[in-house]
C-alpha positions in Angstrom: 0.0 0.0 0.0 1.3 3.5 -1.0 0.2 7.0 -0.4 1.2 10.3 -1.9 1.6 13.4 0.2 1.3 16.9 -1.4 2.6 20.1 0.3 3.0 23.5 -1.5 4.6 25.3 1.5 8.1 26.8 1.3 8.4 27.3 5.0 9.2 25.1 8.0 6.4 25.6 10.5 4.5 23.3 12.7 2.3 21.9 9.9 5.4 21.2 7.8 7.2 19.4 10.5 4.2 17.2 11.1 4.2 16.4 7.4 7.8 15.2 7.7 7.0 13.2 10.9 4.0 11.6 9.4 5.8 10.4 6.3 8.7 9.0 8.3 6.3 7.2 10.6 4.3 5.8 7.7 7.4 4.4 6.1 8.6 2.9 9.4 5.2 1.2 9.7 5.7 -0.5 6.3 3.6 1.9 4.3 5.4 3.4 1.3 5.1 7.2 1.0 6.0 9.6 -1.7 6.4 13.3 -0.9 5.4 15.9 -3.5 6.7 19.5 -2.7 8.6 22.4 -4.2 12.2 21.8 -4.9 14.7 23.4 -2.6 12.1 24.1 0.2 13.2 23.4 3.7 10.9 20.4 3.8 12.4 19.1 0.7 16.0 19.4 2.1 15.1 17.6 5.3 13.3 14.8 3.6 16.2 14.3 1.2 18.5 13.8 4.3 16.0 11.3 5.6 15.9 9.3 2.4 12.1 9.8 1.8 11.3 9.5 -2.0 10.2 12.9 -3.5 8.8 14.5 -6.6 9.1 18.2 -7.0 6.5 20.6 -8.5 6.4 24.4 -8.5 3.0 25.0 -7.0 3.4 28.5 -8.4 0.0 29.9 -8.0 -3.8 29.2 -7.5 -4.2 27.7 -11.0 -0.8 26.3 -11.8 -1.8 24.1 -14.8 1.6 22.4 -15.1 1.5 21.3 -11.4 -2.0 20.0 -11.7 -1.2 18.0 -14.8 2.1 16.8 -13.6 0.6 15.7 -10.3 -2.1 13.7 -12.2 0.8 12.0 -14.1 2.5 11.1 -10.9 -0.7 9.7 -9.4 -1.4 7.7 -12.5 2.2 6.3 -12.6 2.6 5.5 -8.9 -1.1 4.4 -8.3 -1.2 5.2 -4.6 -4.2 4.2 -2.5 -4.6 7.8 -1.4 -3.3 11.3 -2.1 -3.1 13.5 1.0 -2.9 17.3 0.3 -1.8 19.7 3.1 -3.2 23.2 3.3 -5.0 25.2 0.7 -2.7 25.7 -2.3 -1.7 22.0 -2.5 -5.3 20.9 -2.1 -6.7 23.2 -4.7 -4.1 21.9 -7.3 -4.8 18.3 -6.4 -7.4 17.1 -8.9 -8.0 13.4 -9.1 -10.5 12.1 -11.7 -13.6 10.5 -10.1 -13.0 7.2 -12.2 -9.6 6.6 -10.7 -9.3 4.3 -7.7 -7.1 6.8 -5.8 -8.9 8.7 -3.0 -8.0 12.4 -2.3 -7.9 13.3 1.4 -7.4 16.9 2.5 -5.6 17.3 5.9 -6.4 20.5 7.7 -4.5 21.9 10.7 -6.4 25.3 10.7 -9.7 27.0 10.0 -8.9 27.6 6.4 -11.1 29.0 3.6 -13.3 26.1 2.3 -14.9 27.5 -0.8 -12.8 27.2 -3.9 -10.2 25.0 -2.2 -11.6 22.0 -0.4 -15.0 20.9 -1.8 -13.7 18.6 -4.5 -12.0 16.2 -2.1 -13.2 12.7 -1.2 -12.6 13.1 2.6 -11.3 15.6 5.0 -9.1 15.1 8.2 -9.2 17.7 10.9 -6.4 17.4 13.5 -8.8 18.9 16.2 -12.6 18.4 16.9 -13.1 22.1 16.5 -11.8 22.0 12.9 -14.0 18.9 12.2 -17.1 20.9 13.5 -16.0 23.8 11.3 -15.8 21.6 8.3 -19.4 20.1 8.8 -20.7 23.6 9.4 -19.4 24.7 6.0 -21.4 22.0 4.4 -19.0 19.2 4.0 -20.6 15.7 4.4 -20.3 14.6 8.1 -19.6 11.0 7.2 -16.5 12.0 5.2 -15.0 14.2 7.9 -12.5 12.5 10.2 -10.7 13.5 13.4 -7.1 12.3 13.5 -4.9 14.2 15.9 -1.1 14.9 15.6 1.9 13.2 17.3 5.3 14.7 18.1 8.8 13.3 17.7 10.1 11.1 20.5 12.6 12.9 22.7 16.3 12.4 21.9 17.9 13.2 25.2 21.2 15.1 25.4 24.1 14.0 27.6 24.7 16.1 30.7 27.9 17.4 29.1 26.0 18.5 26.0 23.3 20.2 28.2 26.1 22.2 30.1 27.6 23.3 26.8 24.3 24.5 25.5 23.5 26.4 28.7 26.9 28.0 28.5 26.4 29.0 24.9 23.0 30.7 25.8 24.6 32.2 29.0 22.0 30.5 31.1 23.1 30.4 34.8 23.4 26.9 36.2 20.9 27.6 39.0 18.4 29.4 36.9 14.6 28.5 36.8 14.0 28.5 33.0 10.7 29.3 31.4 10.7 28.2 27.7 8.7 29.5 24.7 9.0 28.5 21.0 7.5 29.7 17.9 7.6 32.3 14.9 7.8 35.9 15.9 4.4 36.9 14.5 1.6 38.7 16.4 -0.6 35.7 16.8 2.1 33.9 18.9 1.8 36.5 21.7 5.5 36.8 22.5 5.1 40.5 23.5 2.4 39.4 26.0 4.8 36.8 27.4 7.6 39.3 27.8 5.3 41.7 29.7 4.1 38.8 31.8 7.8 37.9 32.5 8.4 41.5 33.7 5.6 41.0 36.3 7.4 38.0 37.8 9.9 38.2 40.6 13.6 38.2 39.6 14.3 35.2 41.9 12.1 32.5 43.3 13.4 30.3 46.2 16.9 31.9 45.7 16.9 30.8 42.1 17.1 33.5 39.3 14.2 33.4 37.0 15.1 33.4 33.2 13.2 33.2 30.0 14.5 31.2 27.0 12.8 32.0 23.6 13.4 29.7 20.6 12.3 31.1 17.3 12.6 34.0 14.9 10.5 36.1 12.5 9.5 39.5 11.3 8.8 40.9 14.9 12.3 40.1 16.2 13.4 43.7 16.5 10.1 44.8 18.0 10.3 42.0 20.7 13.8 42.9 21.6 12.6 46.4 22.0 9.8 45.2 24.4 12.4 43.2 26.5 14.4 46.4 26.8 11.4 48.6 27.6 10.4 46.3 30.5 14.0 45.9 31.6 14.2 42.2 31.3 16.7 41.9 28.5 19.4 40.6 30.9 17.3 37.6 31.8 15.8 36.8 28.4 17.8 34.4 26.1 17.2 34.4 22.3 18.2 31.0 20.8 17.2 31.9 17.3 15.4 29.7 14.8 16.1 26.0 15.3 15.3 23.3 12.8 15.6 20.7 15.5 14.5 22.4 18.8 14.1 19.4 21.0 17.3 19.9 22.8 16.1 23.2 24.3 13.2 21.5 26.1 15.8 19.9 28.3 17.1 23.2 29.5 13.6 24.2 30.8 11.6 23.9 34.0 8.3 25.1 32.6 6.9 25.5 29.0 4.8 28.6 28.3 2.5 28.9 25.4 1.3 32.6 25.1 -0.5 32.4 21.7 -3.5 34.7 21.0 -4.9 31.9 18.7 -3.7 28.3 18.2 -5.7 25.7 16.4 -3.9 22.7 18.1 -0.6 23.6 19.6 2.0 20.9 18.8 4.3 22.7 21.2 2.0 21.6 24.2 2.4 18.0 23.1 6.2 18.4 22.8 6.3 19.8 26.2 4.4 16.8 27.6 6.8 14.5 25.8 9.7 16.1 27.6 7.9 15.9 31.0 7.5 19.7 31.3 4.6 21.3 33.1 2.7 23.6 30.8 1.0 27.1 31.2 -1.0 28.0 28.1 -3.4 30.7 27.1 -7.0 29.7 26.4 -6.7 29.1 22.7 -9.0 26.7 20.8 -6.3 24.1 20.6 -5.2 24.4 24.2 -8.9 24.0 25.4 -9.1 20.7 23.6 -5.9 19.4 25.2 -5.7 21.0 28.7 -8.0 20.6 31.6 -7.1 23.4 33.8 -5.4 22.3 37.0 -5.3 18.7 35.9 -2.7 18.4 33.1 -1.7 22.1 32.7 -2.7 25.5 33.7 -4.6 27.9 31.6 -4.6 31.8 31.4 -6.6 34.3 29.3 -5.2 35.4 26.0 -3.7 38.9 25.7 -3.6 39.4 29.4 0.0 39.5 30.6 -0.7 40.1 34.3 -3.0 37.1 34.5 -0.6 35.1 32.4 2.1 36.0 34.9 -0.1 35.0 37.8 -0.7 31.5 36.4 3.1 31.1 35.8 3.7 32.0 39.4 1.0 29.6 40.5 2.8 26.8 38.7 6.2 27.8 40.1 4.9 27.8 43.6 3.2 24.4 43.4 4.6 21.7 45.8 6.9 19.2 44.0 4.4 16.4 44.3 1.5 18.5 42.7 3.8 19.6 39.9 4.8 16.1 39.3 1.1 15.1 39.1 0.5 17.8 36.6 3.3 16.5 34.4 2.2 12.8 34.7 -1.4 13.8 33.7 -0.1 15.7 30.6 2.1 12.6 29.6 -1.0 10.4 30.1 -3.1 12.7 27.8 -0.2 12.5 25.1 -0.1 8.7 25.3 -3.8 8.2 25.1 -4.8 10.7 22.4 -1.7 11.6 20.5 0.7 8.6 20.4 2.4 7.9 17.1 1.0 4.4 17.0 -2.6 5.5 17.3 -2.3 8.3 14.7 -0.6 6.1 12.2 -3.2 3.3 12.7 -5.9 5.8 12.1 -4.5 7.1 8.8 -3.9 3.5 7.6 -7.5 2.5 8.3 -8.8 5.6 6.5 -6.5 5.0 3.5 -7.8 1.4 3.2 -11.5 2.2 3.8 -11.6 5.0 1.2 -9.6 3.1 -1.4 -11.8 0.0 -1.1 -14.9 2.0 -1.5 -13.6 4.0 -4.5 -12.2 0.9 -6.2 -15.5 -0.9 -5.6 -17.4 1.8 -7.4 -19.1 3.1 -4.2 -19.3 6.8 -3.9 -16.8 7.9 -1.1 
């Protein structure tokens, strides 16, 4: 059994990283995958290093006739059971004739525009229940909308010596209590709210200095550095820059903070749980699907730095046993609902079901 996975993105964000993880995991499960993406993109370069078979198309614009026809040729030649398209551009340019046995599945990780992009697919996968509800509310047939969550990479732990070297490079004091945040420096990620919240926190807690480690980059970099200076916390904020492989930085942290103003799912929450970190997150749609406040994480209102600071302080002041219980509950949620094995099994069942129905002449 084989599937084709189509991505038009030239970035390396959360959706792109999941695309890479999913293809790797499907291959490891014995299911052959072929990636279709723009040549020279960050995703293409990473997949080349991983040895995943690829085909490259330009995905130049909304109606790139060359990409449409070339993709059809690839589908006809490879005869996959399913083509999975990711996000709007790739989905709009994926056009599988109804008489072919290959099913077209659109995978959505956000509340994207449906009209003109998604109606022609055979099935739709939302990675949250909220997205699935959104798809049904926009008129897509409920029986062809499926909820399959994300999974995150298994932690690859650094040695103690490597951790010490990384701390030294970032100028993190050995005794620091480290708050970690990751993401692109864009308004929706709420990093300016986090910096203002950090300024509301004490400089030390239990005789340990409080420091903030931010992993990421983006168009608001200069503005965020200015906010750190404005609130006089720049000496305790450490900027790690963009990291293609950010896992190591979780091992430096005591708490993961997710200050987003909107997040559909929030892979970073899953990553925090996988590294046994307690999580404080704003009340975004994705976080509300994952976190039960006080049980497997703490929640704070969006865009309210003082209240975010208060919840961070609540977590830092928890007794060790209560904090450990919070971490254990987060890991339990991860294993129950977002394990690699469960997600891969769900995709394989979906591929087989849709292919069998389409090949048998039954309308998908």
